[in-house]
Backbone as CSV, one residue per row, in Angstrom:
resi,resn,N_x,N_y,N_z,CA_x,CA_y,CA_z,C_x,C_y,C_z
1,MET,-43.778,-19.358,-27.724,-44.919,-18.480,-27.545,-45.537,-18.751,-26.178
2,LYS,-45.775,-17.699,-25.439,-46.328,-17.824,-24.097,-47.857,-17.836,-24.153
3,CYS,-48.452,-18.774,-23.434,-49.912,-18.890,-23.385,-50.434,-18.071,-22.215
4,ASN,-51.381,-17.203,-22.484,-51.964,-16.372,-21.424,-53.246,-16.955,-20.861
5,HIS,-53.509,-18.215,-21.177,-54.717,-18.865,-20.668,-54.579,-19.054,-19.165
6,HIS,-55.530,-18.578,-18.418,-55.484,-18.699,-16.961,-56.692,-19.494,-16.495
7,LYS,-56.443,-20.542,-15.758,-57.530,-21.331,-15.199,-58.044,-20.634,-13.948
8,ALA,-59.325,-20.521,-13.868,-59.921,-19.895,-12.690,-60.721,-20.935,-11.921
9,GLY,-60.745,-20.787,-10.628,-61.526,-21.687,-9.808,-62.997,-21.331,-9.858
10,PHE,-63.808,-22.190,-9.289,-65.248,-21.960,-9.230,-65.586,-21.079,-8.040
11,SER,-66.625,-20.305,-8.180,-67.152,-19.477,-7.105,-67.980,-20.349,-6.172
12,LEU,-67.637,-20.353,-4.903,-68.396,-21.123,-3.917,-69.848,-20.635,-3.865
13,LEU,-70.037,-19.345,-3.880,-71.378,-18.781,-3.821,-72.202,-19.192,-5.047
14,GLY,-71.604,-19.090,-6.225,-72.308,-19.456,-7.454,-72.674,-20.925,-7.503
15,VAL,-71.704,-21.788,-7.207,-71.965,-23.231,-7.235,-72.944,-23.620,-6.128
16,GLY,-72.810,-23.000,-4.975,-73.716,-23.309,-3.862,-75.165,-23.024,-4.202
17,HIS,-75.416,-21.818,-4.705,-76.803,-21.471,-5.049,-77.302,-22.262,-6.256
18,ALA,-76.472,-22.429,-7.269,-76.903,-23.155,-8.473,-77.235,-24.607,-8.153
19,THR,-76.378,-25.276,-7.399,-76.611,-26.671,-7.050,-77.823,-26.800,-6.131
20,SER,-77.945,-25.890,-5.191,-79.074,-25.916,-4.271,-80.394,-25.693,-4.998
21,LEU,-80.406,-24.758,-5.929,-81.623,-24.527,-6.712,-81.951,-25.724,-7.593
22,LEU,-80.930,-26.349,-8.171,-81.155,-27.558,-8.978,-81.847,-28.633,-8.137
23,LEU,-81.349,-28.869,-6.936,-81.937,-29.906,-6.083,-83.322,-29.511,-5.581
24,ALA,-83.529,-28.241,-5.260,-84.848,-27.789,-4.798,-85.882,-27.894,-5.925
25,ILE,-85.502,-27.509,-7.129,-86.409,-27.627,-8.275,-86.684,-29.092,-8.577
26,SER,-85.661,-29.926,-8.523,-85.841,-31.359,-8.770,-86.778,-31.979,-7.742
27,PHE,-86.608,-31.598,-6.482,-87.487,-32.083,-5.419,-88.935,-31.682,-5.703
28,THR,-89.146,-30.419,-6.069,-90.484,-29.925,-6.363,-91.103,-30.678,-7.543
29,LEU,-90.326,-30.890,-8.599,-90.828,-31.631,-9.760,-91.161,-33.078,-9.393
30,CYS,-90.341,-33.692,-8.558,-90.603,-35.075,-8.140,-91.875,-35.175,-7.303
31,VAL,-92.094,-34.210,-6.421,-93.328,-34.207,-5.627,-94.531,-34.049,-6.561
32,GLY,-94.422,-33.152,-7.526,-95.496,-32.985,-8.502,-95.749,-34.257,-9.290
33,PHE,-94.667,-34.919,-9.711,-94.778,-36.195,-10.430,-95.491,-37.231,-9.562
34,ASP,-95.117,-37.293,-8.285,-95.736,-38.255,-7.361,-97.234,-37.988,-7.196
35,LEU,-97.622,-36.712,-7.185,-99.041,-36.367,-7.051,-99.820,-36.721,-8.323
36,LEU,-99.180,-36.538,-9.492,-99.841,-36.840,-10.767,-99.902,-38.338,-11.062
37,LEU,-98.849,-39.054,-10.688,-98.759,-40.491,-10.969,-98.430,-41.260,-9.691
38,PRO,-99.399,-41.403,-8.796,-99.123,-42.026,-7.494,-98.651,-43.479,-7.577
39,ASP,-98.971,-44.171,-8.663,-98.506,-45.564,-8.806,-96.999,-45.646,-9.036
40,HIS,-96.393,-44.539,-9.442,-94.950,-44.505,-9.715,-94.225,-43.546,-8.754
41,ALA,-94.823,-43.308,-7.617,-94.310,-42.319,-6.670,-92.963,-42.726,-6.076
42,MET,-92.143,-41.698,-5.776,-90.837,-41.920,-5.153,-90.769,-41.329,-3.750
43,TYR,-91.917,-40.981,-3.186,-91.875,-40.293,-1.893,-91.199,-41.117,-0.802
44,GLU,-91.216,-42.449,-0.929,-90.525,-43.274,0.075,-89.018,-43.026,0.027
45,THR,-88.495,-42.754,-1.148,-87.074,-42.417,-1.288,-86.786,-41.091,-0.603
46,TRP,-87.669,-40.097,-0.813,-87.473,-38.803,-0.157,-87.525,-38.955,1.357
47,GLN,-88.377,-39.828,1.857,-88.466,-40.035,3.304,-87.148,-40.572,3.864
48,LYS,-86.437,-41.363,3.075,-85.148,-41.901,3.524,-84.033,-40.863,3.430
49,LEU,-84.094,-39.985,2.423,-83.028,-39.015,2.192,-83.186,-37.720,2.973
50,LEU,-84.416,-37.371,3.297,-84.685,-36.084,3.942,-85.293,-36.302,5.333
51,PRO,-84.498,-36.148,6.387,-84.988,-36.384,7.751,-86.213,-35.529,8.075
52,GLY,-87.250,-36.175,8.590,-88.467,-35.479,8.983,-89.487,-35.318,7.873
53,PHE,-89.117,-35.635,6.631,-90.056,-35.504,5.520,-91.102,-36.606,5.602
54,GLU,-92.361,-36.207,5.495,-93.474,-37.151,5.477,-94.346,-36.815,4.279
55,TRP,-95.099,-37.755,3.818,-95.976,-37.529,2.666,-97.334,-37.133,3.149
56,LEU,-97.935,-36.145,2.732,-97.473,-34.863,2.266,-98.323,-33.803,2.937
57,SER,-97.654,-32.835,3.496,-98.291,-31.644,4.040,-97.443,-30.458,3.603
58,TRP,-97.993,-29.248,3.725,-97.214,-28.071,3.360,-95.967,-27.938,4.235
59,LYS,-96.120,-28.249,5.512,-94.973,-28.172,6.436,-93.891,-29.161,6.012
60,SER,-94.286,-30.375,5.675,-93.335,-31.400,5.260,-92.698,-31.039,3.913
61,PHE,-93.498,-30.502,2.999,-92.967,-30.085,1.700,-91.916,-28.988,1.882
62,LEU,-92.222,-28.001,2.716,-91.279,-26.908,2.975,-89.995,-27.443,3.607
63,LEU,-90.133,-28.366,4.556,-88.962,-28.982,5.172,-88.114,-29.704,4.115
64,GLY,-88.756,-30.478,3.244,-88.040,-31.179,2.182,-87.340,-30.217,1.245
65,LEU,-87.988,-29.108,0.916,-87.405,-28.097,0.046,-86.166,-27.477,0.689
66,ILE,-86.268,-27.166,1.969,-85.127,-26.591,2.703,-83.979,-27.603,2.775
67,GLU,-84.307,-28.860,3.047,-83.254,-29.878,3.130,-82.613,-30.134,1.772
68,ALA,-83.400,-30.144,0.699,-82.839,-30.314,-0.641,-81.882,-29.169,-0.943
69,TYR,-82.276,-27.947,-0.603,-81.417,-26.776,-0.791,-80.137,-26.928,0.038
70,GLY,-80.283,-27.412,1.250,-79.119,-27.622,2.120,-78.146,-28.648,1.567
71,TYR,-78.669,-29.718,0.957,-77.794,-30.717,0.342,-76.963,-30.098,-0.775
72,GLY,-77.524,-29.146,-1.491,-76.761,-28.459,-2.531,-75.573,-27.710,-1.948
73,TRP,-75.799,-27.061,-0.819,-74.693,-26.356,-0.160,-73.677,-27.333,0.426
74,TYR,-74.143,-28.448,0.934,-73.229,-29.482,1.432,-72.277,-29.898,0.308
75,PHE,-72.845,-30.169,-0.858,-72.036,-30.544,-2.025,-71.037,-29.440,-2.359
76,ALA,-71.515,-28.212,-2.469,-70.665,-27.092,-2.871,-69.540,-26.832,-1.871
77,LEU,-69.861,-26.910,-0.573,-68.858,-26.622,0.455,-67.720,-27.643,0.461
78,ILE,-67.992,-28.833,-0.030,-66.939,-29.845,-0.113,-66.280,-29.836,-1.486
79,TRP,-67.078,-29.794,-2.551,-66.562,-29.968,-3.909,-65.769,-28.764,-4.412
80,VAL,-66.279,-27.555,-4.207,-65.622,-26.363,-4.755,-64.205,-26.171,-4.200
81,PRO,-63.992,-26.241,-2.888,-62.615,-26.084,-2.403,-61.672,-27.177,-2.924
82,ILE,-62.166,-28.404,-3.019,-61.320,-29.478,-3.555,-60.981,-29.188,-5.013
83,TYR,-61.981,-28.833,-5.811,-61.758,-28.525,-7.221,-60.780,-27.361,-7.371
84,ASN,-61.018,-26.279,-6.642,-60.148,-25.105,-6.749,-58.726,-25.427,-6.320
85,PHE,-58.557,-26.240,-5.304,-57.221,-26.647,-4.866,-56.508,-27.419,-5.975
86,VAL,-57.212,-28.361,-6.581,-56.609,-29.174,-7.639,-56.250,-28.308,-8.843
87,VAL,-57.128,-27.393,-9.227,-56.866,-26.521,-10.382,-55.681,-25.612,-10.101
88,LEU,-55.663,-24.984,-8.945,-54.555,-24.069,-8.618,-53.243,-24.812,-8.479
89,ARG,-53.284,-26.008,-7.933,-52.068,-26.834,-7.817,-51.566,-27.208,-9.196
90,GLY,-52.479,-27.527,-10.105,-52.124,-27.874,-11.467,-51.505,-26.714,-12.210
91,GLU,-51.965,-25.489,-11.928,-51.412,-24.286,-12.557,-49.956,-24.089,-12.175
92,LYS,-49.629,-24.353,-10.934,-48.266,-24.142,-10.456,-47.273,-25.086,-11.113
93,LYS,-47.761,-26.254,-11.544,-46.880,-27.235,-12.164,-46.607,-26.922,-13.629
94,VAL,-47.470,-26.105,-14.251,-47.321,-25.814,-15.678,-46.315,-24.751,-15.919
């Protein structure tokens, strides 16, 4: 019996936006957490991960949001082609 199951690769556009939004939302939630609970703040971590980010102004927050979004695309631009290559290569062997 022949299996018609076809593996499909991931959409670069879909993964790029989804991952970027995940990181941007996470960044926003972390900033909110830091404002609500300053004794447990992680803003020093953000300062190390996001060049130019300082605690806290609207300009710095916007910069951090843009950089968090950019990191999502960095991930997607590397991960999706590797994943799709491995999946398509695996299909040819079956």
